[in-house]
N, C-alpha and C positions, 0 to 999 in steps of 0.2 A: 152030277159030275163036276168036279172042280179042277182048276188048273193052277200051276205054279207061275207066279209072275215075279220077275226080277226087275230091279231098278236099272237105270241107264249104265251103272257101273258094274252090273252083273252080280251084285251082292244084295242081301236082304230079300227075303221071300215072304209072300203072303198068299193065302189061299183065297180064291175068288170063284164064284160061279161064272160059267161062260156067259158072255153078254146076251146070247139068244135065250137064255133061261130066265132072264130078269124082265119083268113086265115093263119097266121104264125104258126098255130098248125098242118097244114097238114103234114102227115108223108112224109119225103123226105130222100132219101139215099145220104149221102155224097160220094164224089168220093173216089175211092180206094186210101189209103194213099201212095201207091208206084207209083201211076200214075205220069208220067212226064208231067208237065203243061207248056204250052208256052203262052205268052201274046198275046192278040190282039194288033196290032200296033196302037199307039195313033195317032189320027188325029192331024195335025199341030196346029190348033187353041187350042185344048185341051192341047197339050204338052206345048205350050207357056203359057197358063193359069196356068198349074200345076208347071211350072218352077219357078214361083214366090213363095216366102215363105209365104204361106197362112196357116191358121188354118183349120184343117179337123175335121169332126165329123165322127167317124166310128160306124157302127152297126154290132154287132155280135149276136149270138143266145145262150141264156141261156139254161141250161139243161132242163128247163120246156117248152122250145120252145118260150118263150117270147123274145122280142128284148132287147139288152143292148147297150147303146150308150156311147161313150167316146170321148172327145176332145183330139186330138193328133197333134204333128208335123209329117211331112212326108218329104221324100226326093224322088226325081224322079231319077230312075236308069234305063236308057234305056226306055223300054216300061212298066216297073214295078214301083211300089211304095214301099218304105221302111218305115216301122214304127217300133217303139221301145218302150219298157215299162220296168218298174221294174218287176222282176219275182214275181209271186204270185198274181198279180192283176186279176180282173175278166175277162177282155177281152182276155188276153193271154190264160187263162184256157179255155175259150170258143173256141178259135181258135184251141187249141190243140185237142179238142173234135170234133169240126165241123168247117171246114176251110172256110165256106162261110162268105163273108164280103161285106158290102156296105159302100161306102165313099161319103160324101157330102163335097164339098169345096166351100164356098161362097167367093165372092169378097168383101173385107172389106168395100169399099166405096159404093158399090152397092149390098147389100145383096140379092137382088132378082135375081142377075146374079150369077149362080153357076154351077159347074160341078159335075156330079155324076159318080161314078165308081163302078162297081160290079165285083166280082171275087172271088178268093180263096187265102188264105194266107198260105204260107209255112214257117216253121221255117227256119231262115237263119243263125243267129249267137247267141251264148250265151258267157258268160265269157268276156275275154278281147276284143274280136272282137265286141261284142254287146256294150261294153262301148265305144269303138272307134266310133261305129255308132252313139250313142247318143251325143257324143262330136262333131261329124261332124254336126249333126242336130242342136246342140246348137249354133255352129258358124253360120250356115245358118240363124238362127232366132235371131242372135245378142245377145246371152246369153253367160255366162261364162262356157266353157267346163270343167274347173277344178272341178266344183260343182258335176260332175257325176263320178269322179274317185272313184274306189273301190266299186261302187254299183253292185248289182246283177241285170243284165239286160238281156233282150232277144229281138232279132230283128226278124221281119217277112218280107218276100217279098210278096207283093200283086200281084198276077198274074192276069192281067186284062182280063176279059171276055167281058165286054161291057162298053161303056161310053156314056154320053149324056151331053149336055149343055143346060141350061135353062136361058132365060132372057137376052141373049147377045144383043138383039136389043132394049132393054128398057132403 
């Protein structure tokens, strides 16, 4: 069963399944914020894949339980991933409320070959340290690090709980 949803002005409609019909609306308790998390070691083929500067799509959870996706740069730091954003964007606000995150990283030349990562995100840096993080990511991706000087940034460490690789043989 679907229902009609209108925007705040009463115009424009779209059909959506009712929230209770969607699996991502199951109530789930996030981990206690003071819990110390450790990453699952990355298998060598996945570490090698993630070591290349590829574009990732992250999924976080909106306050209403629906998924939110964003395309990001990432860095590999040991068995963790580092991501960075301007402060105030949707996905960092989502992570501050609910740390669960999913990451999909496709291979550019073979988009059906991709690596998935699931885990939890922990705030890592803000201020000058977060600016240094985005500047390091800019260098990794061949962009101008100076463009990010003076921005309000925040960095997160993705603590890996599980990984998978799809389409490596194709």
